C-alpha positions in Angstrom: 29.0 86.6 128.7 27.7 83.7 126.5 29.7 81.0 124.9 31.6 81.5 121.6 29.2 80.9 118.7 29.2 79.8 115.1 28.7 82.3 112.4 25.1 82.8 111.1 25.3 82.5 107.4 22.5 80.2 106.2 19.5 81.9 104.5 16.0 80.5 104.1 16.5 78.9 100.8 19.6 77.1 102.0 17.8 76.0 105.2 14.9 74.6 103.2 17.3 72.7 100.9 19.3 71.4 103.9 16.1 69.9 105.2 14.6 68.8 101.9 17.7 67.5 100.1 19.0 66.0 103.3 15.7 64.1 103.7 15.2 63.0 100.1 18.1 60.6 100.1 18.7 57.1 98.8 15.8 55.8 100.9 13.2 56.9 98.3 15.0 54.8 95.6 15.5 51.8 97.9 12.5 51.7 100.2 9.7 52.3 97.7 9.8 48.7 96.5 10.0 47.4 100.0 7.1 49.5 101.1 5.0 48.2 98.2 5.9 44.6 99.2 4.6 45.2 102.7 1.5 47.2 102.1 0.8 47.1 98.3 -1.1 50.2 97.2 -1.8 51.1 100.8 1.9 52.1 100.9 0.9 55.5 99.5 -1.5 56.1 102.4 1.2 54.9 104.8 3.6 57.5 103.5 1.0 60.2 104.0 0.3 59.1 107.5 4.1 58.9 108.2 4.3 62.6 107.1 1.4 63.5 109.3 2.9 61.7 112.3 6.2 63.4 111.7 4.5 66.8 111.6 3.9 66.6 115.4 7.6 66.1 115.9 8.4 68.9 113.4 6.2 71.3 115.2 7.9 70.5 118.5 11.3 71.1 116.9 10.0 74.5 115.5 9.3 75.7 119.1 12.4 74.2 120.6 14.8 75.4 117.9 13.4 79.0 117.9 13.5 79.1 121.7 17.0 77.8 121.8 18.5 78.9 118.4 21.9 77.4 119.1 23.8 74.4 117.7 23.1 71.0 119.1 19.5 70.2 118.4 17.9 67.5 120.6 20.9 67.4 123.0 20.5 71.1 123.8 16.8 70.7 124.6 17.5 67.6 126.8 20.1 69.6 128.6 17.7 72.4 129.3 15.0 70.0 130.4 16.9 67.4 132.3 20.3 68.9 133.0 23.8 67.8 132.3 23.8 64.1 133.0 23.6 60.7 131.5 20.5 61.4 129.4 22.1 64.4 127.8 25.3 62.5 127.1 23.4 59.6 125.5 21.2 61.8 123.4 24.0 64.0 122.1 26.5 61.1 121.6 23.9 58.9 119.9 22.7 61.7 117.7 26.3 62.5 116.6 27.1 58.8 116.2 24.0 58.1 114.2 24.7 60.9 111.8 28.3 59.9 111.5 27.3 56.3 110.6 24.7 57.7 108.2 27.3 59.8 106.5 29.4 56.6 106.0 26.3 54.7 104.8 25.5 57.4 102.3 29.1 57.6 101.1 29.0 53.8 100.4 25.7 54.3 98.7 27.2 57.0 96.5 30.0 54.7 95.5 27.5 51.9 94.6 25.3 54.3 92.6 28.4 55.5 90.7 29.2 51.9 89.8 26.1 51.9 87.5 28.0 54.2 85.2 31.6 53.0 86.0 31.3 49.3 86.8 34.9 48.9 87.9 34.8 51.7 90.4 36.3 50.7 93.8 33.6 51.3 96.5 35.7 52.0 99.6 38.3 54.5 98.1 35.4 56.4 96.4 33.4 56.5 99.6 36.4 57.7 101.6 37.2 60.3 99.0 33.7 61.7 99.1 33.8 61.9 102.9 37.1 63.8 102.8 36.0 66.2 100.1 32.8 67.0 101.9 34.8 67.4 105.2 37.1 69.9 103.6 34.2 71.9 102.3 32.7 72.0 105.8 35.9 73.3 107.2 35.8 76.2 104.7 32.4 77.2 105.9 28.8 76.0 106.3 27.7 78.5 103.6 29.5 76.4 101.0 27.7 73.4 102.2 24.4 75.3 102.0 25.1 76.4 98.5 26.0 72.8 97.5 22.7 71.7 99.0 20.8 74.3 97.0 22.4 73.1 93.7 22.0 69.4 94.3 18.6 69.7 96.0 17.3 71.8 93.1 18.4 69.1 90.7 16.6 66.4 92.7 13.4 68.4 93.0 13.4 69.0 89.2 14.0 65.3 88.4 11.2 64.2 90.8 8.8 66.8 89.4 9.4 65.5 85.9 9.1 61.9 87.1 5.7 62.7 88.7 4.3 64.8 85.8 5.4 62.3 83.1 4.3 59.4 85.2 0.8 60.8 85.7 0.3 62.1 82.1 2.2 59.6 79.9 0.0 56.8 78.3 2.4 54.2 79.7 2.5 55.7 83.1 0.1 55.7 86.0 -3.2 53.7 85.7 -5.6 53.1 88.4 -6.1 49.5 87.5 -2.4 48.9 87.7 -2.3 50.7 91.0 -4.9 48.5 92.6 -3.8 45.4 90.7 -7.1 43.8 91.7 -6.7 44.8 95.3 -9.2 47.0 97.2 -7.9 49.1 100.1 -8.0 47.2 103.4 -9.7 44.3 101.6 -10.2 40.9 103.3 -8.1 41.6 106.4 -8.9 42.4 110.0 -8.6 45.9 111.3 -5.5 44.9 113.4 -3.8 43.3 110.5 -4.3 46.4 108.4 -3.1 48.7 111.1 -0.1 46.5 111.8 0.8 46.4 108.1 0.5 50.2 107.9 2.6 50.7 111.0 5.3 48.3 109.7 5.5 50.3 106.5 5.7 53.6 108.4 8.4 52.2 110.7 10.4 51.2 107.6 10.2 54.7 106.0 10.0 56.9 109.1 13.7 57.5 109.2 13.5 59.0 105.8 11.3 61.9 107.1 13.5 63.3 109.9 16.0 65.1 107.7 14.6 68.4 109.0 16.5 67.6 112.3 19.7 69.0 110.6 18.0 72.4 110.7 17.7 72.3 114.5 21.2 70.9 114.8 22.5 73.9 112.8 20.2 76.6 114.3 23.2 78.6 115.5 24.3 79.2 111.9 20.8 80.2 110.5 20.1 83.9 109.8 16.9 85.3 111.2 16.3 82.1 113.2 12.8 83.0 114.6 11.4 83.1 111.0 13.7 80.8 109.0 13.8 77.8 111.3 10.1 77.1 111.5 9.6 77.9 107.8 12.6 75.7 106.9 11.4 72.7 109.0 7.7 72.8 107.9 8.3 73.6 104.2 11.0 70.9 103.9 8.7 68.3 105.6 5.8 69.3 103.4 7.8 69.0 100.2 9.2 65.7 101.3 5.8 64.2 102.2 4.3 65.3 98.8 7.3 63.9 96.8 7.4 60.6 98.7 3.6 60.1 98.3 3.4 61.1 94.7 6.5 59.2 93.6 5.2 56.0 95.3 1.8 56.6 93.7 3.3 56.9 90.2 5.6 54.0 90.8 3.0 51.5 92.1 0.5 52.8 89.5 3.0 52.1 86.7 4.3 48.7 87.7 2.1 46.3 89.7 3.0 46.2 93.3 3.5 42.4 93.1 6.3 43.0 90.6 7.8 45.8 92.7 7.8 43.9 96.0 11.3 43.9 97.5 12.9 45.7 94.5 15.6 48.2 95.3 15.3 49.7 91.9 11.6 50.4 91.9 11.9 54.0 90.5 14.1 52.8 87.7 11.7 49.9 87.0 8.8 52.4 86.6 10.7 55.0 84.6 11.4 52.4 81.9 7.7 52.7 80.9 7.2 56.4 80.6 10.7 57.9 80.2 12.6 55.1 78.7 15.7 56.7 77.0 16.7 59.6 79.1 14.9 58.7 82.3 17.0 55.7 83.3 20.3 57.5 83.3 18.8 60.7 84.8 17.3 58.6 87.7 20.8 57.0 88.1 22.3 60.4 88.4 19.6 61.5 90.8 20.4 58.5 93.0 24.0 59.5 93.1 23.1 63.1 94.0 20.6 61.9 96.7 23.4 60.0 98.5 25.8 63.0 98.2 23.2 65.3 99.8 22.8 62.8 102.6 26.6 62.8 103.2 26.5 66.6 103.3 23.6 66.9 105.7 24.6 64.0 107.9 28.1 65.3 108.4 26.8 68.7 109.1 24.6 67.3 111.8 27.3 65.0 113.3 29.9 67.7 113.5 27.6 70.2 115.2 26.5 67.7 117.8 30.2 66.9 118.5 31.0 70.6 118.7 28.2 71.2 121.2 29.1 68.2 123.3 32.6 69.6 123.5 31.6 73.2 124.2 29.4 72.0 127.1 32.3 70.0 128.5 30.7 66.6 127.9 33.3 65.7 125.3 37.0 66.8 125.3 37.4 70.5 124.8 39.5 70.2 121.7 36.5 69.3 119.6 35.0 72.8 120.1 38.0 74.6 118.6 37.1 76.9 115.7 39.0 77.7 112.5 39.3 81.3 111.3 36.2 80.5 109.2 34.5 79.9 112.5 33.8 76.3 111.8 34.4 73.4 114.3 37.3 72.0 112.3 38.5 69.5 115.0 35.0 68.1 115.2 34.8 67.9 111.4 38.1 66.0 111.3 36.9 63.6 114.0 33.7 62.8 112.0 35.6 62.5 108.7 38.0 60.0 110.3 35.3 57.9 112.0 33.1 57.9 108.8 36.1 56.9 106.7 37.0 54.0 109.1 33.4 52.8 109.2 33.2 52.9 105.4 36.0 50.4 105.3 33.7 47.8 106.8 31.0 48.2 104.1 28.4 46.9 106.6 25.4 48.7 105.1 22.7 46.9 107.1 24.6 47.5 110.4 25.0 51.2 109.6 21.3 51.5 108.7 20.2 49.8 111.9 22.4 52.0 114.1 21.4 55.3 112.5 17.7 54.4 112.4 17.6 53.3 116.0 19.6 56.2 117.2 17.3 58.8 115.5 14.3 57.1 117.1 15.8 57.4 120.6 16.8 61.0 120.0 13.5 62.2 118.7 11.7 60.5 121.6 13.8 62.3 124.2 13.4 65.6 122.4 9.7 65.3 122.7 9.9 64.5 126.4 12.1 67.6 126.8 9.5 69.7 125.1 6.9 68.6 127.7 9.3 69.2 130.6 10.4 72.7 129.4 6.8 73.9 129.1 6.4 73.1 132.8 9.8 74.2 133.9 9.9 77.6 132.1 6.3 78.6 131.5 7.1 82.3 130.9 10.2 82.0 128.7 9.9 83.7 125.3 8.9 81.3 122.6 8.9 82.9 119.1 7.0 79.9 117.8 4.5 78.1 120.0 3.2 74.6 119.1 -0.6 74.6 118.4 -2.9 72.4 120.4 -0.3 71.8 123.1 0.0 69.4 124.9 -1.8 67.2 122.3 0.9 67.7 119.7 3.6 66.6 122.1 1.7 63.6 123.2 1.1 62.6 119.6 4.8 62.9 118.9 5.7 60.8 121.9 3.0 58.2 121.0 4.1 58.0 117.4 7.7 57.5 118.6 6.6 54.6 120.8 4.6 53.0 117.9 7.5 53.4 115.5 9.9 51.8 118.0 7.3 49.0 118.7 7.1 48.1 115.0 10.7 48.7 114.2 13.2 46.0 113.2 14.3 43.9 116.2 17.8 44.1 114.9 17.6 47.9 115.2 16.4 47.7 118.7 19.1 45.3 119.6 21.8 47.5 118.2 20.2 50.5 120.1 20.5 48.6 123.3 24.1 47.6 122.8 25.1 51.2 121.8 23.3 52.7 124.8 25.0 50.2 127.1 28.4 51.0 125.7 27.9 54.7 125.8 26.6 54.5 129.4 29.8 52.6 130.4 31.9 55.2 128.7 30.0 58.0 130.5 30.5 56.6 134.0 34.1 55.6 133.4 35.0 59.1 132.0 33.1 60.8 134.7 34.9 58.8 137.4 38.3 59.5 135.7 37.4 63.2 135.4 36.4 63.5 139.0 39.7 61.8 140.1 41.7 64.2 137.9 39.8 67.3 139.3 40.3 66.1 142.9 44.0 65.5 142.2 44.5 68.9 140.6 42.7 70.6 143.5 44.8 68.8 146.1 47.9 69.5 144.2 47.0 73.2 143.9 46.3 73.5 147.6 49.1 71.3 148.9 51.7 72.5 146.4 55.2 71.2 147.0 58.5 71.6 145.3 60.2 74.9 144.7 60.4 78.0 142.5 63.9 78.3 141.2 65.1 82.0 141.2 68.2 82.5 139.1 70.0 85.9 139.1 73.4 87.6 139.5 71.9 91.0 140.1 70.9 91.9 143.8 68.4 94.5 142.5 66.8 92.0 140.1 66.7 89.4 142.9 64.3 91.5 145.0 61.7 91.7 142.2 62.0 88.0 141.4 61.6 87.0 145.0 58.5 89.2 145.3 56.9 87.3 142.4 58.1 83.9 143.5 56.7 84.6 147.0 53.3 85.7 145.7 53.2 82.5 143.6 54.1 80.2 146.5 52.3 81.8 149.4 49.0 80.1 148.9 50.5 76.6 148.5 51.8 74.5 151.3 55.4 73.1 151.2 56.4 75.3 148.4 59.8 77.1 148.8 61.8 79.7 146.9 65.4 78.6 146.0 67.9 81.4 145.2 70.0 79.5 142.8 73.5 80.4 141.5 76.0 78.7 139.3 79.7 78.5 140.0 81.2 78.8 136.6 84.3 76.6 136.7 86.3 76.2 133.5 87.6 72.8 132.6 90.9 71.9 134.3 90.6 74.3 137.1 92.6 73.4 140.2 90.9 72.5 143.5 92.1 75.6 145.2 90.8 77.8 142.4 87.5 76.0 142.6 87.4 76.6 146.4 88.0 80.3 145.9 85.1 80.5 143.4 82.8 78.7 145.8 83.8 81.0 148.7 83.0 84.1 146.5 79.7 82.6 145.4 78.7 81.7 149.0 79.4 85.3 150.1 77.3 86.6 147.2 74.4 84.3 148.1 74.4 85.3 151.7 74.1 88.9 150.6 71.2 88.0 148.3 69.5 86.1 151.1 69.8 89.0 153.6 68.1 91.3 151.0 65.3 89.0 150.0 64.6 86.8 153.1 62.4 89.4 154.8 60.1 89.4 151.7 59.6 85.6 151.8 59.5 85.3 155.6 56.8 88.0 155.7 54.6 85.7 153.7 55.7 82.6 155.6 57.4 81.2 152.5 60.6 79.2 153.0 63.6 80.6 151.2 67.1 79.3 150.9 70.2 79.4 148.6 71.9 76.8 146.5 74.7 76.7 144.0 75.9 74.2 141.4 79.3 73.9 139.7 79.1 74.0 135.9 81.0 75.3 132.9 78.3 77.9 132.3 75.0 79.2 133.8 72.6 77.5 131.4 74.3 74.1 132.0 74.1 74.6 135.7 70.3 75.4 135.6 69.6 72.4 133.3 71.6 70.1 135.6 69.6 71.3 138.6 66.4 70.4 136.9 67.5 66.7 137.1 67.6 66.8 140.9 65.1 64.8 143.0 63.6 67.9 144.6 60.9 69.0 142.1 60.9 72.4 140.5 57.6 74.1 139.6 59.0 77.0 137.6 62.2 78.8 136.7 62.4 82.6 137.2 65.3 84.5 135.6 66.1 88.2 135.8 66.8 90.5 132.9 70.6 91.0 132.4 72.0 94.4 133.2 74.6 94.2 130.4 73.2 94.1 126.9 76.1 92.1 125.5 74.7 89.1 127.4 71.7 89.2 125.1 73.6 88.6 121.9 72.0 86.1 119.6 72.0 83.3 118.8 73.4 82.1 122.1 72.7 83.6 125.5 71.6 82.3 128.9 67.9 83.3 128.5 67.6 81.8 125.1 69.2 78.5 126.1 67.0 78.1 129.1 63.9 78.9 127.2 64.7 76.3 124.6 66.1 73.5 126.7 64.4 73.6 130.1 61.7 71.0 130.6 59.9 73.3 133.0 57.9 76.5 132.8 60.2 79.6 132.5 59.6 83.2 133.3 61.9 86.1 132.4 61.4 89.4 134.4 62.4 92.8 133.4 61.9 94.8 136.6 61.2 98.5 136.2 60.3 99.1 139.8 58.0 96.4 141.0 57.3 98.1 144.4 53.6 97.5 144.4 51.3 95.1 142.5 47.9 96.5 142.0 47.2 96.2 138.3 48.4 93.4 135.9 47.9 93.3 132.1 47.9 90.0 130.3 47.8 90.3 126.5 46.6 86.9 125.1 46.5 84.8 122.0 45.3 81.2 122.0 48.5 79.2 122.8 49.7 77.5 125.9 52.1 80.3 126.8 49.2 82.8 126.9 47.3 80.4 129.1 50.3 80.1 131.5 50.3 83.9 131.6 46.7 83.9 132.7 47.3 81.2 135.3 50.3 83.1 136.8 48.4 86.4 136.9 45.6 84.7 138.8 48.1 83.3 141.3 49.6 86.7 141.8 46.2 88.2 142.4 45.4 85.5 144.9 43.6 86.9 148.1 44.8 90.4 147.2 43.4 93.6 145.8 45.1 93.0 142.4 43.1 93.6 139.3 44.0 91.6 136.2 43.1 92.8 132.7 43.2 90.1 130.0 43.5 91.9 126.7 43.2 90.8 123.1 44.2 93.3 120.4 42.1 93.1 117.3 42.0 94.7 113.9 39.9 97.9 113.7 38.3 96.5 110.6 36.4 93.7 112.3 32.6 93.9 112.3 30.5 93.8 115.5 29.9 90.0 115.2 33.6 89.3 114.8 34.4 91.5 117.8 31.8 89.7 120.0 33.3 86.4 118.9 36.8 87.6 119.8 35.7 88.7 123.3 33.8 85.4 123.9 36.9 83.5 122.9 38.9 85.4 125.5 36.3 84.5 128.1 36.4 80.8 127.1 40.2 80.7 127.4 40.1 82.2 130.9 37.3 79.8 132.0 39.1 76.8 130.5 42.3 77.7 132.3 40.9 78.8 135.7 37.6 76.9 135.8 35.6 80.1 136.4 35.7 83.8 135.5 37.0 85.4 138.7 35.7 88.8 139.7 39.2 90.3 139.7 39.7 89.5 136.0 38.4 91.8 133.3 38.4 90.5 129.7 38.7 93.2 127.0 39.3 93.6 123.3 40.9 96.7 121.9 41.2 97.6 118.2 44.6 98.9 117.1 46.6 99.0 113.9 48.9 96.4 115.3 49.4 94.4 118.4 52.5 96.3 119.6 50.8 99.7 119.4 47.7 98.4 121.1 49.6 96.9 124.1 51.8 100.0 124.6 48.8 102.3 124.5 47.0 100.2 127.0 50.0 100.2 129.4 50.4 104.0 129.1 46.7 104.7 129.6 46.1 102.6 132.7 49.5 102.6 134.4 49.9 98.9 135.0 52.5 97.6 137.5 53.2 94.4 135.6 52.7 93.1 132.1 52.7 89.2 131.8 52.8 87.9 128.2 53.4 84.5 126.7 56.5 84.0 124.6 55.7 83.8 120.9 56.4 80.6 118.9 59.2 82.7 117.3 61.1 81.9 120.5 62.4 78.9 118.6 63.8 81.1 115.8 67.5 82.2 116.2 66.5 85.7 115.1 64.6 86.6 118.3 64.8 86.1 122.0 61.0 85.9 122.8 59.6 86.6 119.4 59.4 89.8 117.3 56.6 91.5 119.3 57.8 90.6 122.7 61.4 91.6 121.9 60.1 95.1 121.1 57.7 95.3 124.0 60.3 94.5 126.6 62.2 97.6 125.6 59.3 99.9 125.0 56.7 99.4 127.8 57.2 101.5 130.9 56.0 98.9 133.4 57.7 95.7 134.6 57.3 92.8 132.2 57.3 89.1 132.7 57.7 86.8 129.6 56.7 83.2 130.2 57.1 80.0 128.3 55.1 76.8 129.0 57.1 73.7 128.4 55.9 71.6 125.4 57.3 68.4 124.1 58.4 68.6 120.4 55.5 66.6 119.0 53.0 68.8 121.0 54.8 71.9 119.7 54.6 70.7 116.1 50.9 69.9 116.4 50.3 73.3 118.0 51.9 75.0 115.0 49.7 73.1 112.6 46.6 74.0 114.6 47.6 77.6 114.6 47.8 77.7 110.8 44.2 76.4 110.6 42.8 78.7 113.2 44.5 81.9 111.9 
């Protein structure tokens, strides 16, 4: 069973626009003048060469992304090639971080571009507002993001087409004399000087070519990936290269490169000549849209990297949680928060350096992974195979080294700092994680403490002790405590209290005689204890304050229905107030324990039910079925997703998928009917189910569904509640609303 996946919903047009509009960003407006200042008319050739150098990387990505059409991009390829380790952590984290910072950079660019039309516009609030709006759109579904990219990308392509056509045909547009401005290509300079100048220009603009990486990052959400991924990558790169080259050609051929040198408004400077009235505001709007598409694609890439890092267990598991739209909403929230915080700094140069250096590092390691995977898995199915291999891969690696060699020293310095910090984080978190795992393992094996069994019914006590013994038998120093409460009203005399204690002691001795053989047969210590209190629930809660730790409270189902009256009864009070895990058993003849059914949702109570079922099946012949009841109207993809989610819950709780556990999904008109039919069909001995969040409502004992099931199912039933602090409970309720 594979991991839970994102939903495939991006078609070819959306993919092309994600790559194209995500690449044609603010850089074309800002960097054209800087490129002209470095290389003059040779900048056009540099842009063409940059596109050709990027082609080798793009071809590698076509093969890698179709071989592994899952979310994550370069990090996934590095994992497959080099395994889960420091390199994978650095590549994935740096890729996500670079994209997050680039989203912040683009949002700030959006705000500055908008100030052209609204001079008094505050930069930071507008940037944060854009980030939040795009984040909300991403939570609602990547298809929405893809449609936005089509709309905005289409407008950009139309504007640049008009720019190029008018620039080449208008009398005041492109002229060869202006383009050369008295300068001949490679004139009066040494070969090394020309090459260095070209490479410096390529290094400056190279980051503006790799927008196609977002396609690989989101491969898991692309329909027909074997066809649409390579087409999307190559077409978007081709369009980008043509547009960059022709736009720079028109610009430098309209305004002398000496006048453009260092200008951050080169396109607007040129459009004054051949599109004077409408062109200037249109190019201003295009600049705004270009930054918006960059925010969209960068955030998409960052969130999918964070999601994959979490799904692979490199980052905390919470970032791989999916909404009911099957989008990684926790990862999206994380990226939105970090991008918004970074936007507060308005450090445009710093953000640009970090994102550029990060992308260079990521692309270089992706290329090395390509070489390693060809040797490691020579016979794996590759829907797209890179031509002229390994020459293409060597060219990609060499171009990466050249770009890094001629990149800004500040970018390389920032790259080194970020890599050092990430490495420290990796080793610290790995050390802490190992300590936690070792502690949990020792704690599980050593055990300790006691299971508190509370009952006033001798028949119920037998079933409770059977469960408690099974839970305790594989742990050392774990005992079963038969606990009773001496209900003493206020003002009772000493002699009256002594009589009550004598009666309770006699009752406890009888319980011990009936249940001790069960525990002793498994070598589990068992003893009795009582506490004086005005009522049972107060006695139990007071016992929880004792120094001898309690692992769990087990309570039997009352034989008299009047004891279940709402809103106040013993079970309800303990469920609400006890700061320990609680289990309520309705014993319908727990003589043997061969088959256990665990219906699950996603909450902590369901996870506790899985954990207890696993302990009850420990070293035995018990078979556990973990069941999720689904709507009969779900399509095949949604059913597969539901089953994979059940597998993930089991693996997250137990660490593995044990052989004795069988995960299933069953369609039914409603949850109650689905569970009852399953118990009748397969004759289960015990049903373990987590209490619903309605347990906190005065209308129910365990929740609407559980209250019905405990009366209707024919087998024994154990309802469990995992203790949660109030803030955690509130947060869980908010999460549930998003995921459902």
